N, C-alpha and C positions, 0 to 999 in steps of 0.2 A: 411607454415602451412594449416592447411585445419579446413573449419569453416564450421555445419551444424545447422540451429535454428529446435530445435524439436517440440517447441512449436509453440503457436497462431505468422505466422509470422507479419497478418495485426492487432493483436487487442492486449490488454492489459491479457489475464490469460495465466495459462500456461508458464509462462517464463523457458524455457532452454534451453541451447547452448553445443554445442558439438564442441571442440580444439581439433585435434591431433598437437601435438606441441613436437619439438623433438624427437619424437616417443615414446611420451605417451599420452593416453586416459584422457581430462580431461571435466568435465564435466562445468557451471554456471549454478546455481538456478537447479531446480528442480518439479516447481509448478502448482498446476492443476486448470482449470476456476473455479471459482467461480460460473459461472453462468449457469454452466453445470452439469449432473449428471452422473454417473458411466464411464464406460470407455473412455465417449468421451469428457472428461473433463480434460485426461491425457496429454502430451506430446507422440509422436508420436516417440518410440525409434527404428522403427524397419529401420532407413535410418544406423542405427550405431550398429544390434544386432548380427552382426560378429565382430565387433571392441575390442578392449577392451578399457576398464574404470577405470583408478586406483585412481585418485582424483578427489573429486566435491565438490564445495564452494560453499555455502549459506549464500547469502548476506543480508538477513536479514529475518524476520518470516512470513512476510500477506502467506496470501495460495496462492496465485499468486504464488510465489518463494519455499514453503515448501511443497505442496500440495502433492507431485509426488512421494515426498521422500521414503517412503513405497514399493511402484511400483519399482523405479529404483532399492533398495538395493536388491529386488527379484531376479532382471537380474542381477546383479551384486553384491554380498552378499559382494566380499571381497576391493572393493571398499570404499578409506578412504574419512567418509566426513569432513569438516572444519569450523568452523561457530566461531563466538565470542564469548565468555562469555554468554554475555547477551540472542545473537539470539538462544545459546544451551538452554536456561531454557525457555527460548518463545517457543521455536519449541516445547517442551514437551509438555510445557503446550497447545499451539493449535493444537496440533495431536489428544491427548488425546480424544479434545474437537472436534474437526471433528469427529474421529472415531464413539462416542457419537450419534454424532447430525445425521451423515447416521445410524447407526442402531434406530435412532427415527422414523427416516422418512419414512424407509423400513415397519418396522413394527407397524405402523399409518396408509400406506397404500399412504405417500403421493409422495414417489417416488419408480418408478418401480424397483429399481436397489438397490441390498445387498450391503453394506459397501464396500469399495475396501480394508478395513484390517479391523483391530480390537484393542484390548487391547495387547493382546498377541503378533500380530504382530508385534507391536511395541516396545516389548523388544529387538529386534536384530536391528533393524533399533537405536536407543539408545547406544547399544554398538559399533557402527563405527562412534557416532560425537564425535568429538574432538575438543576440545574449542581454538581455538587461539587469541592472543592479538592483535592489533592493531600494524602495521609495523616490524611482528616479521618472519622475513624470515621461509621458510618452505622450506626445498629441498623436491623437488619431483623427481628429479630424478640424484642426486647426483648434480654434476658441472653443469649438463647441463640444467635442469632447475631447475626456484627457483622459489617461489610465497609470495607473501603476503597480508594482509589487510589493506586498508585507510580506516579512516572515511569517510561515505559519505554523512551524515546530514540529513538524510532522516527520522528514528526513531532512538530508543534503541538499539543498538547493532548494528546498520547498516552498511555495508562495499562496499565497491569498490574491485578490486581487479588490484594486478600489478604481472603481470608475466616474469620474463626474461631469454634467453638463453643464450647457453656459446657464442654465436658470441656478445652479445648484443642488440640483439634486446628486446623489451619493449612492450609488449600488457597490456592495460589497461582495464578494465570491470569496468562501472560508477556504474552496477546495475542502481534503482530510488535513484535516488540525489538530494538534496538542495544546493543551490549554500550559500544562506544565511539563518541566525539566525531564529528560529522560537522562540516557547514564551520559551519552556524547555530546546532543544539541541541549538548546535552551529550549524552553515555552515559548508559544508563540507571543507576536507583537500587534495587535491589532490596532486598525484605525478608530478615529477618537468618533464620541456620539455629535449627533444622533447620524443614523443610515437613515435611508427613503426606503433600501428595496435589502433586505437582507436573503442570498441565497448559501443554501446552511445545509453542510453535510451530514448525515444523521445515523452512521456505519452501527454504533452502537448503542442507538437507542432503544430497544427491546432488550439486553444485558442488566438486569436488574442488579449482577452482583459485582459487575468493576466499580461503580459507586460506594460500596461500602466496604472497599479495600485499600489503602491508602501502597504507594510505589513502595514505599520505607519497608511495611509488613511483608509485602510482595516478595521484598527483596532476601530477606531473616528467611523464608521458608523455603525459595528455593536456594536456598546456600545450603541448610538443614539438608534438605531430602537428596539435593545431590553427594552429601559428604557422607548421606547414608550408604547409598547404591556402592558409592565407590567406596567405602569402608569392606563392604561385603564381596569384593571382587567385582562387581556390576558394571557394565556400558550403559552409557547415559546416550539417546538419542534425542538430540532436539532439531526438529524439522522446522526449516525459517526461508521468510522470504530470501532473496539474494541480493536486495537492493533494500537497506534500512535496518529492517530487523534483524540479520546475521549480524553486522557492524557494532550496533548496539548490546547484542548476548555475547561477543567476543570483547569488547569492553566491560560487562562485566563479570563476566567469568575471570579475565584478566585482575579485575579489582578483588575479587574472592580469593583470588589466591596471593594475592600481596598482603593479605587480611588474613592466610594462614585457614580461612576460613572452610576453604578444600583443600586438600595435598598440593600442593607447588608442583609438584613434579609430574602431577596427572595431564598425560600427554590431551593436546584439544588435536583435532584432526578435520579440517576444512578441503573442500574440493570444489572448482569449476570456478563458475563466472563470478561468485559472491569473494574470489580473491580479487580480481581485477579491481571490484568495487570498492574494495577496500584499500587498496592503491589509490585509488582516485579521492577516496574520503580522508587518507594523508595527506595528498595531492592542493584540497581545498581547506586545510582545518587553519588557515592563517585570514581566509579571504572570504570563507563563509560563519555563519553564529555559528560560536562553540562554549562548552560549559568551560573544558581546560584547551586552547590552542594546541598546547604542546603534547596532547595526548593522541599517539599513533594507533590504530588497530592495529597494525603489526610489530609492535611493540610486545604486544602478548604472542609468545611463544605456539606457532601453529606448525602440526606437521599435514603431509597432503594424503589424504584417505587414498590406502591403496587401491588400484583396479582388480589384483588377480585374483582369483577367488580364495586363491591358498592364502597369502598375505591378508585378505581382507576376515579370512577366518581368525586368524589368529589375534590382530588387535583387536577383532569383537569380543575374545574371550579373556579377555584382561581389561581392565580398569583404566578405563576412558570418558572422553566426554564428545561426541562427532559432532558438527554442527554442518548440516546437510539441508541443501535443498531438494525439494519446495513444503513452502510451508503449509500449501493443503495435503500435502502428500499424494498430489497425482497421481495414477499411472504412470511406471513405467520410470519415475525420477529415484534420483539413487536417494534420498529421504525414503519414498516408498520399499524401496529393494531392501534395504538397511531394517525396517519396521517388519516385516516380511521375517527377517531373520530371527531378531529379538522376540518377538512377538509371545511366543511360547515360554520362553525362558523365566523362572522368577528372578533370580538376580538383578534381572537388567529392569530399564527404566525407558521409557519414552514420552517426553516430558514436552508438550504445546505450549510456547511462549507468546503465542499473538490470535490471531482473528481468526477459527476455523466454521467454515461455512458446511452446515449440518449433512449438507446432500453430498461432501467429496471426504476421500478417504480418513482423511485426520478428524475432520468433525463428528463422522460415522463410527471412529475406533475412539472417539473418546466418549461418546452418546452408548458405544456397548459396554465401557469400561464400567460406567457409573452408575449404569441403570444394573447392574451386576451379570450381562449376561454369557453365559459360558462360552461364546466363542463369536465369529466372525470371518469372512470371506474377503479378502484384501488381496489374494492373487489367484484365476483359476487354478492354474496349474497346481496349488499347493491344497486347495479348497479349503475346507471350515478349518480355521484354526483355534484350538483353545487359548484364553486370555491368560496367560502365564505371567506376563511381565506386569509389572508396576505404570501407570498409565493417567495421566494429571497434566493438568492445564495454569500455566501462571499466566496474569492479565500483565506481560511488559507494551500493549497495545500502545500505537502512534499514533491512536485515534482519540482524542477527547470522548469521556463519557456522557451518558444525557441529561445530569446532574448539571457538569459545566456545559455544556450544548444550553442549557436551560438558561445559565446562568449569565453567557457571551450573549447571548441575545436579549436578555434583561437588559444586559451593559447597555450594548448599540442601539437600545429605544428603536425599530427600525417601526414602518408604518404596513410593511409588507414584507410578509415570511412566507419564502418559495423551501419546500424543504425535497432536498434531491440526497442520490446516492446512500438507500437505505432500504431496506425489505418493508416491506406492507408493517408488519406491526411495530416496526423502530420508526416508523414516521406515524403510527397513530397511536404508540406514547409521546414523545414527543408535541404531535398536535395539540393533544390534551392538557399536557402540563404549560406549554406557551399561552393557552387560551385562558388558563390563571396565571402565570406570570406576564404574560406580556396582551393586556385584556383591550386594549385600543388598536391591536395587531390585527390584518387580514390573514390567516395565515392558508398556504394552499401548499399541495401534494401533488401537483401535475402527472397527468400519463405522458406516459411516449408519445410521442406529436400532436399533443393535444399543446393547442395554442391558447396563451391567457396575456391580457395586454393589462398592464399596471400604468 
């Protein structure tokens, strides 16, 4: 088997991996880096431009796993793209939203790059998307190569991939995965051991705190801090990813209200695409893995976040919770705008509920607050602002922490482990610990474009 990582090898953007196995060319995910624009955001397909690609497996609908699909389809239009039914629906929504956003940013001058694809390009893409159920075997090359999705526990429709060859070699790609249950969806169900090649994510490999905190403890701390801010008349901003984290947090807030951990009358404001994603979560509640299929995200009462400045100032100066995109507080997004407005006021709070990259506004604000910095520059038009509001992070990630990943690898008994989808330090920590827990395994951290043969 040949393996080539086409996306960012030492980052979590543009997840995309090429396998040549049993004479077939297979791609695992086709993401784009949400922190880049234009061609720089895409995977580098040049190492495989003369190779055949017959099948593509899309594991879930986050942008860093689907944003490169149109570019891939343009190069290999006959490749068949496989994904779960929920991921197909979500991918359609997310790619249309991406096309509109790229066009708007170019038209208004906030991006120097024309859209990489438009709505017309997507019609051809959607023709090659094939919905596959979990545990449904797919013949890729007759009896020589088969594959199936298994449930990965990350978000609605998310999957890992298991490939088997005629000589019974087994290749497992975890993609983004969580071993334990969240609020809406249960933990992953992995293939049985042994696995010959394990291609494993490493997102939280450099986070030593996540492994020391239980979800139950974090929920208690979160509810108490929310209640304290609301009791003093403050507003809470929760920056979220529109797909996955938003719905999980809304479900958790609904539970807090039912248990009177926060005032049941507290208004919750949402906006934009996360509301449509929540409807899809509800539509698939009986046909996808779910802790409680009867639960609906829209059973949690939500108000639309106001768009006029006057109305916005009114709701942000009374107790309330604002669940707004983006999770990284990218410039010009709604969460970024609201954070700038709340930052200087002591009664308010900005609470992060997922992964925050250090070099993006969310990570910069979190670091500045934790290090005792006097201020931060979030908006050049506002200049340096003092950090007056409460800032904290709560670990409700959809990813397994590093000890869980180590235990998973040991359980699957792989002979080769390929670490992907993580920063350099995350991979370094995991490699060192996997050498102890999986002493017989060959552990690899390939660079972008590097071909390794297993």
